[in-house]
mmCIF file of the C-alpha atoms, coordinates in Angstrom:
data_MODEL
# 
_entry.id   MODEL 
# 
loop_
_atom_site.group_PDB 
_atom_site.id 
_atom_site.type_symbol 
_atom_site.label_atom_id 
_atom_site.label_alt_id 
_atom_site.label_comp_id 
_atom_site.label_asym_id 
_atom_site.label_entity_id 
_atom_site.label_seq_id 
_atom_site.pdbx_PDB_ins_code 
_atom_site.Cartn_x 
_atom_site.Cartn_y 
_atom_site.Cartn_z 
_atom_site.occupancy 
_atom_site.B_iso_or_equiv 
_atom_site.pdbx_formal_charge 
_atom_site.auth_seq_id 
_atom_site.auth_comp_id 
_atom_site.auth_asym_id 
_atom_site.auth_atom_id 
_atom_site.pdbx_PDB_model_num 
ATOM 1   C CA . MET A 1 1   ? 15.131  7.985   9.293   1.00 0.00 ? 1   MET A CA 1 
ATOM 2   C CA . THR A 1 2   ? 13.893  5.464   11.336  1.00 0.00 ? 2   THR A CA 1 
ATOM 3   C CA . LEU A 1 3   ? 16.590  2.168   12.448  1.00 0.00 ? 3   LEU A CA 1 
ATOM 4   C CA . HIS A 1 4   ? 15.034  -0.681  14.129  1.00 0.00 ? 4   HIS A CA 1 
ATOM 5   C CA . PRO A 1 5   ? 16.431  -1.622  17.176  1.00 0.00 ? 5   PRO A CA 1 
ATOM 6   C CA . THR A 1 6   ? 17.128  -4.864  16.059  1.00 0.00 ? 6   THR A CA 1 
ATOM 7   C CA . GLY A 1 7   ? 19.688  -4.109  13.727  1.00 0.00 ? 7   GLY A CA 1 
ATOM 8   C CA . GLY A 1 8   ? 19.069  -1.957  10.452  1.00 0.00 ? 8   GLY A CA 1 
ATOM 9   C CA . ASP A 1 9   ? 16.437  -0.911  8.349   1.00 0.00 ? 9   ASP A CA 1 
ATOM 10  C CA . PRO A 1 10  ? 13.952  -3.883  8.300   1.00 0.00 ? 10  PRO A CA 1 
ATOM 11  C CA . HIS A 1 11  ? 13.292  -2.899  4.449   1.00 0.00 ? 11  HIS A CA 1 
ATOM 12  C CA . ARG A 1 12  ? 16.928  -3.316  3.470   1.00 0.00 ? 12  ARG A CA 1 
ATOM 13  C CA . PHE A 1 13  ? 18.069  -6.438  2.145   1.00 0.00 ? 13  PHE A CA 1 
ATOM 14  C CA . GLY A 1 14  ? 21.280  -7.601  4.103   1.00 0.00 ? 14  GLY A CA 1 
ATOM 15  C CA . THR A 1 15  ? 20.031  -6.361  7.165   1.00 0.00 ? 15  THR A CA 1 
ATOM 16  C CA . GLU A 1 16  ? 19.504  -8.235  10.864  1.00 0.00 ? 16  GLU A CA 1 
ATOM 17  C CA . ALA A 1 17  ? 16.003  -6.527  10.943  1.00 0.00 ? 17  ALA A CA 1 
ATOM 18  C CA . PHE A 1 18  ? 15.500  -7.507  7.192   1.00 0.00 ? 18  PHE A CA 1 
ATOM 19  C CA . TYR A 1 19  ? 15.685  -11.421 7.806   1.00 0.00 ? 19  TYR A CA 1 
ATOM 20  C CA . ALA A 1 20  ? 13.482  -11.092 11.047  1.00 0.00 ? 20  ALA A CA 1 
ATOM 21  C CA . SER A 1 21  ? 10.990  -9.308  9.357   1.00 0.00 ? 21  SER A CA 1 
ATOM 22  C CA . LEU A 1 22  ? 11.212  -12.369 6.547   1.00 0.00 ? 22  LEU A CA 1 
ATOM 23  C CA . GLY A 1 23  ? 11.260  -15.309 9.605   1.00 0.00 ? 23  GLY A CA 1 
ATOM 24  C CA . ARG A 1 24  ? 8.052   -13.694 11.225  1.00 0.00 ? 24  ARG A CA 1 
ATOM 25  C CA . ALA A 1 25  ? 6.702   -13.232 7.686   1.00 0.00 ? 25  ALA A CA 1 
ATOM 26  C CA . PHE A 1 26  ? 6.956   -16.980 6.884   1.00 0.00 ? 26  PHE A CA 1 
ATOM 27  C CA . VAL A 1 27  ? 5.583   -17.931 10.087  1.00 0.00 ? 27  VAL A CA 1 
ATOM 28  C CA . ALA A 1 28  ? 2.299   -16.160 9.273   1.00 0.00 ? 28  ALA A CA 1 
ATOM 29  C CA . MET A 1 29  ? 1.886   -17.625 5.926   1.00 0.00 ? 29  MET A CA 1 
ATOM 30  C CA . CYS A 1 30  ? 2.686   -21.091 7.288   1.00 0.00 ? 30  CYS A CA 1 
ATOM 31  C CA . ALA A 1 31  ? -0.017  -20.937 9.829   1.00 0.00 ? 31  ALA A CA 1 
ATOM 32  C CA . VAL A 1 32  ? -2.717  -19.777 6.731   1.00 0.00 ? 32  VAL A CA 1 
ATOM 33  C CA . VAL A 1 33  ? -2.159  -22.584 5.276   1.00 0.00 ? 33  VAL A CA 1 
ATOM 34  C CA . PRO A 1 34  ? -3.694  -25.194 8.137   1.00 0.00 ? 34  PRO A CA 1 
ATOM 35  C CA . PHE A 1 35  ? -6.337  -22.662 8.352   1.00 0.00 ? 35  PHE A CA 1 
ATOM 36  C CA . LEU A 1 36  ? -7.326  -23.297 4.564   1.00 0.00 ? 36  LEU A CA 1 
ATOM 37  C CA . PHE A 1 37  ? -7.173  -27.565 4.867   1.00 0.00 ? 37  PHE A CA 1 
ATOM 38  C CA . LEU A 1 38  ? -9.178  -27.039 7.907   1.00 0.00 ? 38  LEU A CA 1 
ATOM 39  C CA . ILE A 1 39  ? -11.837 -25.012 5.869   1.00 0.00 ? 39  ILE A CA 1 
ATOM 40  C CA . GLU A 1 40  ? -11.689 -27.934 3.309   1.00 0.00 ? 40  GLU A CA 1 
ATOM 41  C CA . ALA A 1 41  ? -12.311 -30.420 5.995   1.00 0.00 ? 41  ALA A CA 1 
ATOM 42  C CA . LEU A 1 42  ? -14.570 -29.356 7.251   1.00 0.00 ? 42  LEU A CA 1 
ATOM 43  C CA . ASP A 1 43  ? -16.245 -28.928 3.918   1.00 0.00 ? 43  ASP A CA 1 
ATOM 44  C CA . GLN A 1 44  ? -15.645 -32.254 2.701   1.00 0.00 ? 44  GLN A CA 1 
ATOM 45  C CA . GLY A 1 45  ? -16.116 -34.126 6.338   1.00 0.00 ? 45  GLY A CA 1 
ATOM 46  C CA . LEU A 1 46  ? -19.565 -32.370 6.887   1.00 0.00 ? 46  LEU A CA 1 
ATOM 47  C CA . ALA A 1 47  ? -20.986 -32.082 3.019   1.00 0.00 ? 47  ALA A CA 1 
ATOM 48  C CA . LEU A 1 48  ? -20.983 -28.443 3.684   1.00 0.00 ? 48  LEU A CA 1 
ATOM 49  C CA . GLY A 1 49  ? -21.253 -27.897 -0.166  1.00 0.00 ? 49  GLY A CA 1 
ATOM 50  C CA . LEU A 1 50  ? -19.100 -24.494 0.545   1.00 0.00 ? 50  LEU A CA 1 
ATOM 51  C CA . ASP A 1 51  ? -18.206 -24.217 -3.223  1.00 0.00 ? 51  ASP A CA 1 
ATOM 52  C CA . VAL A 1 52  ? -21.145 -23.974 -4.724  1.00 0.00 ? 52  VAL A CA 1 
ATOM 53  C CA . ALA A 1 53  ? -22.618 -21.955 -1.891  1.00 0.00 ? 53  ALA A CA 1 
ATOM 54  C CA . ALA A 1 54  ? -19.994 -19.626 -1.301  1.00 0.00 ? 54  ALA A CA 1 
ATOM 55  C CA . GLY A 1 55  ? -17.904 -19.593 -4.820  1.00 0.00 ? 55  GLY A CA 1 
ATOM 56  C CA . ILE A 1 56  ? -18.160 -17.294 -7.463  1.00 0.00 ? 56  ILE A CA 1 
ATOM 57  C CA . ILE A 1 57  ? -21.055 -17.640 -9.968  1.00 0.00 ? 57  ILE A CA 1 
ATOM 58  C CA . PRO A 1 58  ? -20.516 -15.260 -13.019 1.00 0.00 ? 58  PRO A CA 1 
ATOM 59  C CA . LEU A 1 59  ? -23.165 -12.803 -13.836 1.00 0.00 ? 59  LEU A CA 1 
ATOM 60  C CA . ARG A 1 60  ? -25.121 -13.977 -10.861 1.00 0.00 ? 60  ARG A CA 1 
ATOM 61  C CA . ILE A 1 61  ? -26.553 -11.893 -7.779  1.00 0.00 ? 61  ILE A CA 1 
ATOM 62  C CA . GLN A 1 62  ? -26.027 -15.000 -5.379  1.00 0.00 ? 62  GLN A CA 1 
ATOM 63  C CA . GLY A 1 63  ? -22.550 -15.624 -6.663  1.00 0.00 ? 63  GLY A CA 1 
ATOM 64  C CA . LEU A 1 64  ? -21.062 -12.054 -6.113  1.00 0.00 ? 64  LEU A CA 1 
ATOM 65  C CA . ASP A 1 65  ? -20.057 -13.030 -2.160  1.00 0.00 ? 65  ASP A CA 1 
ATOM 66  C CA . GLY A 1 66  ? -18.052 -15.179 -4.033  1.00 0.00 ? 66  GLY A CA 1 
ATOM 67  C CA . VAL A 1 67  ? -15.654 -12.646 -4.355  1.00 0.00 ? 67  VAL A CA 1 
ATOM 68  C CA . PHE A 1 68  ? -14.603 -12.409 -0.692  1.00 0.00 ? 68  PHE A CA 1 
ATOM 69  C CA . PHE A 1 69  ? -15.312 -16.337 0.275   1.00 0.00 ? 69  PHE A CA 1 
ATOM 70  C CA . SER A 1 70  ? -13.794 -18.135 -2.842  1.00 0.00 ? 70  SER A CA 1 
ATOM 71  C CA . PRO A 1 71  ? -9.996  -17.274 -2.092  1.00 0.00 ? 71  PRO A CA 1 
ATOM 72  C CA . PHE A 1 72  ? -10.602 -19.444 0.978   1.00 0.00 ? 72  PHE A CA 1 
ATOM 73  C CA . LEU A 1 73  ? -11.974 -22.394 -0.712  1.00 0.00 ? 73  LEU A CA 1 
ATOM 74  C CA . HIS A 1 74  ? -10.951 -25.397 -2.624  1.00 0.00 ? 74  HIS A CA 1 
ATOM 75  C CA . HIS A 1 75  ? -12.249 -27.983 -5.193  1.00 0.00 ? 75  HIS A CA 1 
ATOM 76  C CA . GLY A 1 76  ? -10.624 -30.812 -3.353  1.00 0.00 ? 76  GLY A CA 1 
ATOM 77  C CA . PHE A 1 77  ? -7.227  -31.248 -1.535  1.00 0.00 ? 77  PHE A CA 1 
ATOM 78  C CA . ASP A 1 78  ? -5.101  -32.016 -4.830  1.00 0.00 ? 78  ASP A CA 1 
ATOM 79  C CA . HIS A 1 79  ? -6.487  -27.866 -5.694  1.00 0.00 ? 79  HIS A CA 1 
ATOM 80  C CA . LEU A 1 80  ? -5.365  -26.929 -2.161  1.00 0.00 ? 80  LEU A CA 1 
ATOM 81  C CA . TYR A 1 81  ? -1.994  -28.785 -1.960  1.00 0.00 ? 81  TYR A CA 1 
ATOM 82  C CA . SER A 1 82  ? -0.910  -27.509 -5.541  1.00 0.00 ? 82  SER A CA 1 
ATOM 83  C CA . ASN A 1 83  ? -1.978  -23.642 -4.028  1.00 0.00 ? 83  ASN A CA 1 
ATOM 84  C CA . SER A 1 84  ? -0.222  -24.045 -0.372  1.00 0.00 ? 84  SER A CA 1 
ATOM 85  C CA . ILE A 1 85  ? 3.476   -24.167 -1.531  1.00 0.00 ? 85  ILE A CA 1 
ATOM 86  C CA . PRO A 1 86  ? 3.601   -20.949 -3.950  1.00 0.00 ? 86  PRO A CA 1 
ATOM 87  C CA . LEU A 1 87  ? 0.846   -18.925 -1.530  1.00 0.00 ? 87  LEU A CA 1 
ATOM 88  C CA . ILE A 1 88  ? 3.255   -19.455 1.220   1.00 0.00 ? 88  ILE A CA 1 
ATOM 89  C CA . LEU A 1 89  ? 6.741   -18.275 -0.724  1.00 0.00 ? 89  LEU A CA 1 
ATOM 90  C CA . LEU A 1 90  ? 5.002   -15.426 -2.668  1.00 0.00 ? 90  LEU A CA 1 
ATOM 91  C CA . GLY A 1 91  ? 3.019   -14.360 0.520   1.00 0.00 ? 91  GLY A CA 1 
ATOM 92  C CA . THR A 1 92  ? 5.788   -14.240 2.575   1.00 0.00 ? 92  THR A CA 1 
ATOM 93  C CA . PHE A 1 93  ? 7.805   -11.913 0.704   1.00 0.00 ? 93  PHE A CA 1 
ATOM 94  C CA . VAL A 1 94  ? 4.611   -9.489  0.286   1.00 0.00 ? 94  VAL A CA 1 
ATOM 95  C CA . LEU A 1 95  ? 3.617   -9.500  4.122   1.00 0.00 ? 95  LEU A CA 1 
ATOM 96  C CA . ALA A 1 96  ? 8.006   -8.992  4.816   1.00 0.00 ? 96  ALA A CA 1 
ATOM 97  C CA . ALA A 1 97  ? 7.607   -5.707  3.420   1.00 0.00 ? 97  ALA A CA 1 
ATOM 98  C CA . GLY A 1 98  ? 4.662   -4.627  5.811   1.00 0.00 ? 98  GLY A CA 1 
ATOM 99  C CA . THR A 1 99  ? 1.817   -6.216  7.578   1.00 0.00 ? 99  THR A CA 1 
ATOM 100 C CA . ARG A 1 100 ? -0.591  -3.171  6.855   1.00 0.00 ? 100 ARG A CA 1 
ATOM 101 C CA . ARG A 1 101 ? 0.193   -2.961  2.920   1.00 0.00 ? 101 ARG A CA 1 
ATOM 102 C CA . PHE A 1 102 ? -0.088  -6.742  3.024   1.00 0.00 ? 102 PHE A CA 1 
ATOM 103 C CA . LEU A 1 103 ? -3.391  -6.326  4.084   1.00 0.00 ? 103 LEU A CA 1 
ATOM 104 C CA . TRP A 1 104 ? -4.536  -3.746  1.511   1.00 0.00 ? 104 TRP A CA 1 
ATOM 105 C CA . SER A 1 105 ? -3.202  -5.366  -1.463  1.00 0.00 ? 105 SER A CA 1 
ATOM 106 C CA . THR A 1 106 ? -4.709  -8.556  -0.395  1.00 0.00 ? 106 THR A CA 1 
ATOM 107 C CA . LEU A 1 107 ? -8.147  -6.567  -0.554  1.00 0.00 ? 107 LEU A CA 1 
ATOM 108 C CA . ILE A 1 108 ? -7.273  -4.783  -3.614  1.00 0.00 ? 108 ILE A CA 1 
ATOM 109 C CA . ILE A 1 109 ? -6.598  -8.130  -5.085  1.00 0.00 ? 109 ILE A CA 1 
ATOM 110 C CA . ILE A 1 110 ? -9.410  -10.355 -4.167  1.00 0.00 ? 110 ILE A CA 1 
ATOM 111 C CA . LEU A 1 111 ? -11.707 -7.531  -5.410  1.00 0.00 ? 111 LEU A CA 1 
ATOM 112 C CA . VAL A 1 112 ? -9.886  -6.947  -8.736  1.00 0.00 ? 112 VAL A CA 1 
ATOM 113 C CA . SER A 1 113 ? -9.571  -10.944 -9.455  1.00 0.00 ? 113 SER A CA 1 
ATOM 114 C CA . GLY A 1 114 ? -13.280 -11.625 -8.128  1.00 0.00 ? 114 GLY A CA 1 
ATOM 115 C CA . LEU A 1 115 ? -14.673 -9.498  -10.104 1.00 0.00 ? 115 LEU A CA 1 
ATOM 116 C CA . GLY A 1 116 ? -12.778 -9.601  -12.780 1.00 0.00 ? 116 GLY A CA 1 
ATOM 117 C CA . VAL A 1 117 ? -13.874 -13.486 -12.689 1.00 0.00 ? 117 VAL A CA 1 
ATOM 118 C CA . TRP A 1 118 ? -18.110 -12.475 -11.833 1.00 0.00 ? 118 TRP A CA 1 
ATOM 119 C CA . PHE A 1 119 ? -17.814 -10.296 -15.019 1.00 0.00 ? 119 PHE A CA 1 
ATOM 120 C CA . THR A 1 120 ? -15.959 -12.361 -17.823 1.00 0.00 ? 120 THR A CA 1 
ATOM 121 C CA . GLY A 1 121 ? -16.488 -16.329 -15.789 1.00 0.00 ? 121 GLY A CA 1 
ATOM 122 C CA . ALA A 1 122 ? -17.788 -18.740 -17.713 1.00 0.00 ? 122 ALA A CA 1 
ATOM 123 C CA . PRO A 1 123 ? -21.618 -18.665 -17.076 1.00 0.00 ? 123 PRO A CA 1 
ATOM 124 C CA . HIS A 1 124 ? -23.124 -21.848 -14.813 1.00 0.00 ? 124 HIS A CA 1 
ATOM 125 C CA . SER A 1 125 ? -19.515 -22.390 -13.652 1.00 0.00 ? 125 SER A CA 1 
ATOM 126 C CA . VAL A 1 126 ? -18.382 -21.896 -9.804  1.00 0.00 ? 126 VAL A CA 1 
ATOM 127 C CA . VAL A 1 127 ? -15.093 -20.595 -9.274  1.00 0.00 ? 127 VAL A CA 1 
ATOM 128 C CA . VAL A 1 128 ? -13.145 -21.373 -6.050  1.00 0.00 ? 128 VAL A CA 1 
ATOM 129 C CA . GLY A 1 129 ? -9.288  -21.071 -5.199  1.00 0.00 ? 129 GLY A CA 1 
ATOM 130 C CA . ALA A 1 130 ? -6.701  -18.919 -3.812  1.00 0.00 ? 130 ALA A CA 1 
ATOM 131 C CA . SER A 1 131 ? -4.389  -18.685 -7.625  1.00 0.00 ? 131 SER A CA 1 
ATOM 132 C CA . GLY A 1 132 ? -5.984  -15.175 -8.209  1.00 0.00 ? 132 GLY A CA 1 
ATOM 133 C CA . VAL A 1 133 ? -4.371  -13.810 -4.587  1.00 0.00 ? 133 VAL A CA 1 
ATOM 134 C CA . ILE A 1 134 ? -1.289  -16.275 -5.695  1.00 0.00 ? 134 ILE A CA 1 
ATOM 135 C CA . PHE A 1 135 ? -0.728  -14.142 -9.368  1.00 0.00 ? 135 PHE A CA 1 
ATOM 136 C CA . GLY A 1 136 ? -1.826  -10.752 -7.336  1.00 0.00 ? 136 GLY A CA 1 
ATOM 137 C CA . TYR A 1 137 ? 1.422   -11.059 -5.008  1.00 0.00 ? 137 TYR A CA 1 
ATOM 138 C CA . LEU A 1 138 ? 3.253   -12.108 -8.084  1.00 0.00 ? 138 LEU A CA 1 
ATOM 139 C CA . GLY A 1 139 ? 2.124   -9.390  -9.963  1.00 0.00 ? 139 GLY A CA 1 
ATOM 140 C CA . ILE A 1 140 ? 2.985   -6.864  -6.728  1.00 0.00 ? 140 ILE A CA 1 
ATOM 141 C CA . LEU A 1 141 ? 6.771   -8.301  -6.253  1.00 0.00 ? 141 LEU A CA 1 
ATOM 142 C CA . LEU A 1 142 ? 7.397   -7.465  -9.948  1.00 0.00 ? 142 LEU A CA 1 
ATOM 143 C CA . THR A 1 143 ? 5.464   -4.489  -9.897  1.00 0.00 ? 143 THR A CA 1 
ATOM 144 C CA . ARG A 1 144 ? 7.583   -3.046  -6.971  1.00 0.00 ? 144 ARG A CA 1 
ATOM 145 C CA . GLY A 1 145 ? 10.435  -3.986  -8.259  1.00 0.00 ? 145 GLY A CA 1 
ATOM 146 C CA . ILE A 1 146 ? 10.032  -1.362  -11.115 1.00 0.00 ? 146 ILE A CA 1 
ATOM 147 C CA . VAL A 1 147 ? 8.317   1.420   -9.276  1.00 0.00 ? 147 VAL A CA 1 
ATOM 148 C CA . GLU A 1 148 ? 10.259  1.003   -6.345  1.00 0.00 ? 148 GLU A CA 1 
ATOM 149 C CA . ARG A 1 149 ? 13.700  0.005   -8.088  1.00 0.00 ? 149 ARG A CA 1 
ATOM 150 C CA . SER A 1 150 ? 14.061  -2.839  -5.489  1.00 0.00 ? 150 SER A CA 1 
ATOM 151 C CA . TRP A 1 151 ? 16.708  -5.134  -7.096  1.00 0.00 ? 151 TRP A CA 1 
ATOM 152 C CA . TRP A 1 152 ? 16.055  -7.348  -3.944  1.00 0.00 ? 152 TRP A CA 1 
ATOM 153 C CA . ASN A 1 153 ? 12.110  -7.858  -5.815  1.00 0.00 ? 153 ASN A CA 1 
ATOM 154 C CA . PHE A 1 154 ? 13.354  -8.567  -8.843  1.00 0.00 ? 154 PHE A CA 1 
ATOM 155 C CA . ALA A 1 155 ? 15.140  -11.239 -7.830  1.00 0.00 ? 155 ALA A CA 1 
ATOM 156 C CA . VAL A 1 156 ? 12.648  -12.938 -5.783  1.00 0.00 ? 156 VAL A CA 1 
ATOM 157 C CA . VAL A 1 157 ? 10.528  -12.460 -9.402  1.00 0.00 ? 157 VAL A CA 1 
ATOM 158 C CA . LEU A 1 158 ? 13.093  -14.563 -10.632 1.00 0.00 ? 158 LEU A CA 1 
ATOM 159 C CA . LEU A 1 159 ? 13.412  -16.915 -8.197  1.00 0.00 ? 159 LEU A CA 1 
ATOM 160 C CA . VAL A 1 160 ? 9.673   -17.745 -8.705  1.00 0.00 ? 160 VAL A CA 1 
ATOM 161 C CA . GLY A 1 161 ? 9.778   -17.829 -12.398 1.00 0.00 ? 161 GLY A CA 1 
ATOM 162 C CA . LEU A 1 162 ? 12.468  -20.524 -12.375 1.00 0.00 ? 162 LEU A CA 1 
ATOM 163 C CA . LEU A 1 163 ? 10.014  -22.450 -10.116 1.00 0.00 ? 163 LEU A CA 1 
ATOM 164 C CA . TYR A 1 164 ? 6.728   -21.977 -11.157 1.00 0.00 ? 164 TYR A CA 1 
ATOM 165 C CA . GLY A 1 165 ? 7.225   -19.970 -14.508 1.00 0.00 ? 165 GLY A CA 1 
ATOM 166 C CA . TRP A 1 166 ? 4.991   -22.314 -16.365 1.00 0.00 ? 166 TRP A CA 1 
ATOM 167 C CA . GLN A 1 167 ? 1.824   -21.619 -14.440 1.00 0.00 ? 167 GLN A CA 1 
ATOM 168 C CA . LEU A 1 168 ? 2.297   -18.183 -15.918 1.00 0.00 ? 168 LEU A CA 1 
ATOM 169 C CA . LEU A 1 169 ? 0.752   -19.283 -18.700 1.00 0.00 ? 169 LEU A CA 1 
ATOM 170 C CA . GLY A 1 170 ? -2.510  -19.681 -16.425 1.00 0.00 ? 170 GLY A CA 1 
ATOM 171 C CA . ILE A 1 171 ? -3.121  -15.759 -17.194 1.00 0.00 ? 171 ILE A CA 1 
ATOM 172 C CA . LEU A 1 172 ? -4.098  -17.040 -21.278 1.00 0.00 ? 172 LEU A CA 1 
ATOM 173 C CA . PRO A 1 173 ? -7.276  -18.443 -22.447 1.00 0.00 ? 173 PRO A CA 1 
ATOM 174 C CA . THR A 1 174 ? -7.345  -22.211 -22.055 1.00 0.00 ? 174 THR A CA 1 
ATOM 175 C CA . ASP A 1 175 ? -9.977  -25.423 -22.312 1.00 0.00 ? 175 ASP A CA 1 
ATOM 176 C CA . GLU A 1 176 ? -8.740  -26.560 -19.107 1.00 0.00 ? 176 GLU A CA 1 
ATOM 177 C CA . ARG A 1 177 ? -11.403 -26.517 -15.867 1.00 0.00 ? 177 ARG A CA 1 
ATOM 178 C CA . ILE A 1 178 ? -8.835  -23.261 -15.014 1.00 0.00 ? 178 ILE A CA 1 
ATOM 179 C CA . SER A 1 179 ? -9.922  -19.741 -14.329 1.00 0.00 ? 179 SER A CA 1 
ATOM 180 C CA . TRP A 1 180 ? -7.579  -18.048 -16.351 1.00 0.00 ? 180 TRP A CA 1 
ATOM 181 C CA . GLN A 1 181 ? -9.751  -14.745 -15.736 1.00 0.00 ? 181 GLN A CA 1 
ATOM 182 C CA . GLY A 1 182 ? -8.719  -15.021 -12.217 1.00 0.00 ? 182 GLY A CA 1 
ATOM 183 C CA . HIS A 1 183 ? -5.074  -15.129 -12.606 1.00 0.00 ? 183 HIS A CA 1 
ATOM 184 C CA . LEU A 1 184 ? -4.932  -12.503 -15.204 1.00 0.00 ? 184 LEU A CA 1 
ATOM 185 C CA . PHE A 1 185 ? -7.154  -10.340 -12.873 1.00 0.00 ? 185 PHE A CA 1 
ATOM 186 C CA . GLY A 1 186 ? -5.290  -11.051 -9.759  1.00 0.00 ? 186 GLY A CA 1 
ATOM 187 C CA . LEU A 1 187 ? -2.084  -10.222 -11.421 1.00 0.00 ? 187 LEU A CA 1 
ATOM 188 C CA . LEU A 1 188 ? -3.388  -7.081  -12.594 1.00 0.00 ? 188 LEU A CA 1 
ATOM 189 C CA . GLY A 1 189 ? -4.622  -6.266  -8.887  1.00 0.00 ? 189 GLY A CA 1 
ATOM 190 C CA . GLY A 1 190 ? -1.376  -7.062  -7.683  1.00 0.00 ? 190 GLY A CA 1 
ATOM 191 C CA . VAL A 1 191 ? 0.044   -4.418  -10.076 1.00 0.00 ? 191 VAL A CA 1 
ATOM 192 C CA . VAL A 1 192 ? -2.594  -1.474  -9.185  1.00 0.00 ? 192 VAL A CA 1 
ATOM 193 C CA . ALA A 1 193 ? -1.694  -2.654  -5.429  1.00 0.00 ? 193 ALA A CA 1 
ATOM 194 C CA . ALA A 1 194 ? 1.935   -2.204  -5.693  1.00 0.00 ? 194 ALA A CA 1 
ATOM 195 C CA . ILE A 1 195 ? 1.682   1.166   -7.238  1.00 0.00 ? 195 ILE A CA 1 
ATOM 196 C CA . LEU A 1 196 ? -0.810  2.354   -4.973  1.00 0.00 ? 196 LEU A CA 1 
ATOM 197 C CA . PHE A 1 197 ? 0.766   1.319   -1.808  1.00 0.00 ? 197 PHE A CA 1 
ATOM 198 C CA . ARG A 1 198 ? 4.508   1.452   -2.971  1.00 0.00 ? 198 ARG A CA 1 
ATOM 199 C CA . ARG A 1 199 ? 6.761   3.003   -0.524  1.00 0.00 ? 199 ARG A CA 1 
ATOM 200 C CA . ARG A 1 200 ? 8.248   6.180   -1.537  1.00 0.00 ? 200 ARG A CA 1 
ATOM 201 C CA . ARG A 1 201 ? 12.119  7.115   -0.904  1.00 0.00 ? 201 ARG A CA 1 
ATOM 202 C CA . PRO A 1 202 ? 12.586  10.018  1.323   1.00 0.00 ? 202 PRO A CA 1 
ATOM 203 C CA . GLU A 1 203 ? 14.673  12.976  -0.306  1.00 0.00 ? 203 GLU A CA 1 
ATOM 204 C CA . PRO A 1 204 ? 17.864  13.279  -0.228  1.00 0.00 ? 204 PRO A CA 1 
ATOM 205 C CA . TYR A 1 205 ? 19.031  15.261  3.681   1.00 0.00 ? 205 TYR A CA 1 
ATOM 206 C CA . ASP A 1 206 ? 19.399  18.822  2.643   1.00 0.00 ? 206 ASP A CA 1 
ATOM 207 C CA . PRO A 1 207 ? 21.342  20.772  5.696   1.00 0.00 ? 207 PRO A CA 1 
ATOM 208 C CA . TYR A 1 208 ? 20.933  23.926  3.780   1.00 0.00 ? 208 TYR A CA 1 
ATOM 209 C CA . ARG A 1 209 ? 16.680  24.366  4.019   1.00 0.00 ? 209 ARG A CA 1 
ATOM 210 C CA . PRO A 1 210 ? 16.148  25.670  6.603   1.00 0.00 ? 210 PRO A CA 1 
ATOM 211 C CA . GLU A 1 211 ? 13.259  23.486  7.475   1.00 0.00 ? 211 GLU A CA 1 
ATOM 212 C CA . SER A 1 212 ? 15.302  20.421  7.074   1.00 0.00 ? 212 SER A CA 1 
ATOM 213 C CA . THR A 1 213 ? 15.533  18.057  10.552  1.00 0.00 ? 213 THR A CA 1 
ATOM 214 C CA . LEU A 1 214 ? 17.484  15.366  10.569  1.00 0.00 ? 214 LEU A CA 1 
ATOM 215 C CA . THR A 1 215 ? 15.401  12.845  13.390  1.00 0.00 ? 215 THR A CA 1 
ATOM 216 C CA . LEU A 1 216 ? 17.195  9.354   14.422  1.00 0.00 ? 216 LEU A CA 1 
ATOM 217 C CA . SER A 1 217 ? 15.012  7.362   16.298  1.00 0.00 ? 217 SER A CA 1 
# 
């Protein structure tokens, strides 16, 4: 059993350590968004054409590198504004559960979402935006609530559902200029990441088992 020096288990709702972890995660995610705005400002101000140069172009080898770069690019500031708040909100709760799990989970989401778009996206289109990652974080929180039996994650998903539930329709095919494939595969990537990097509950301490030790640190 590991106790956090600032007051309890950082993964247990209600402890001082939990709120401290949540606060640090919020600050970190708030720092990500200005970085995305800087990229968009440079792209527009210098006419770099990053959307076409580094976006996902389905079924074309020259568009495959967009799998990694496209989440950092957006089609204008309106597109970026619409992604910023849910990215901060969902990313905060995912990051609060651990930096290493957050980084590996984000990588899985980017790969699954990006490759899904590359294989199934509309020909001759260019796909950019962080919405695949956002749906991936939603998938993580929902799945963690099930596999880790975490009521806290269920509560977060309920809150997000009340605020952005209508956006879940983005996983359905549409005639609009929205990559529903990125949303759908992002959500699936989040489910996979939550299962792969789930936190396993420790076995109950058995004082009669010879190899059992109880360590407090």
